[in-house]
N, C-alpha and C positions, 0 to 999 in steps of 0.2 A: 525859226524854233526850233527846240533842240529839247532831248530828254537826257542828254549827257556831252559836257564837252570834249570834242574829238577835233584835233586839229592835224595839218598834215603839212609837210614841205613839200612846196612845188619846185622841184629842181630846174624843170625846163621853162617853167613861166606859162605853159601851156595851157594848163587847166584854169588856172585863174583870169587868162588873159579872153578864153573863151567860151566862161559860163555866167551868165547873169545871176546876180543874186548871191555871188560867195564872197562870205567876208574874208576879211584877209588882216594881217598883223603886220605892220611895218616898223620894223627895228630903227630907232633912232640912232644917229650916228654919235652919240656920245654915250650909248650904251655899249657898256664895255662886255656884258656877258655873252656867250656864243649863241646865235642863235638856235642851235639844240637843244641847249639848258632850257631855253624859253618853250621851246617845244615840250621837252618832258615837262614842266612844270604845268604850263596848261592841257596837257592829257592827264596830268594825276588826278583822282579822286577829290581832290583838293578844290580844284576849278570847279567840277561841277557841284561839289558842297557848297561854294562861295554862291555861285551862281542863283541856286536853288534857296539861299535866304536872302539874295537881294534884287532877283528879278520880279518880273511879273509872271505868276504862275497861270499859265493857260490850260485848257480842258485836257483832259488824258495824259497830265503829268508833264507835260509840255512846258517850258521855258522861253520867255523871248531872248534872243542872243543878238543883241544888236549893240554897236558903240556903247550907248548909255549903259549898259549892264556890263558887256564884257570888257570893256575897258577898265572897268574897276577892280579886276581880277589881280587881287595883291602878287606879284611876281617878286619873290624874295631876291634882293641886290646881295651880289658878291662884295666882299671886302676884299680886293685884291691886294690888300696889303699884310692880312691873314692868312698863313701858309695852308691852315687847315680848311678855311674857304677856300684857297684856290685848288686844291686837291680834290676837294669834293666836287667843285664846278667841273676839273677837268675829267673826273672820273664819270660825272652823269653827261659830259659831251662823248665820251668813250662808250657809253654804255648806250648811247642812242645812235651814235654811228653803226654799232655791233647790230643794233633793233632792224635799223634801215636796211643792213647787207641781209640780214636773215627775211625780212620782208621780200625783198629782192628774189631771194633763194626760193621762197615760198612759192613764188609764181611759176618757177619753172616745171613745165607739164611733165616734162621726162623724169622725174622724182620718183623715184621707187617708193612702194607703202613705206619700208623701213625708214626712207631718208625724208620722208615727209613728217611721220611720228615723230624724228630725232629734231627737224626745226621747229614744228610745234613746240616740242618741250622747250628746247631752246630759248623759242620767244617768249614762252609763260615765263620760264626763268629770269630772262633779262626785264621783262615787263615788271615782276615783281622787285628786282633788284632796282629798278629807276624806282618805283612806287616806294620803297624801304629808305632810299636816298632822300627823296623829296620830302619824306616824312620828318628825316632826319634834319634836313635843314630848315624846316620850319619848327623845330623842337617837340613833336606831336608825341604825347606820352600814348600807349596803348590804348586807352580808353579812348581818348580822343580819335586815334584812327579806327576804333572800331563805329565812332559815330560816323565821322566824315565814310566810312566804307558801307554804311546802312546796318550794323553789325549790333549796335547799342545804343542807349540813350543816354 
């Protein structure tokens, strides 16, 4: 059960293999999109919004997050014959790589308060850039974005 979709990439396979009850996404061999692109889409508020409309509502604002519901989250396919789509895909992958690097930097206990502030601002800006790119890929208007983010009706 979840309140919002949050997905992480397990580089080492350590977390997934040692924790019972962890859900996973396995990329099909026929999927051309980079796994970091998929990670970005799944972590976007679009996924939580979709799940909130299609999943079973549970007490306390939680939703069921099992294959039946999560497996239906629409991942926008990239048209690899379309240079604009390819550029957006590659930009998304680059932004997610940047985010992963920033998240690792954030874990450094030796960072100064100034450095921690710089990293936090960079994470926030990168997250915003990723979300804006996902919204663009899905063709959302500002009104639709506000609805997805819970700011409008």
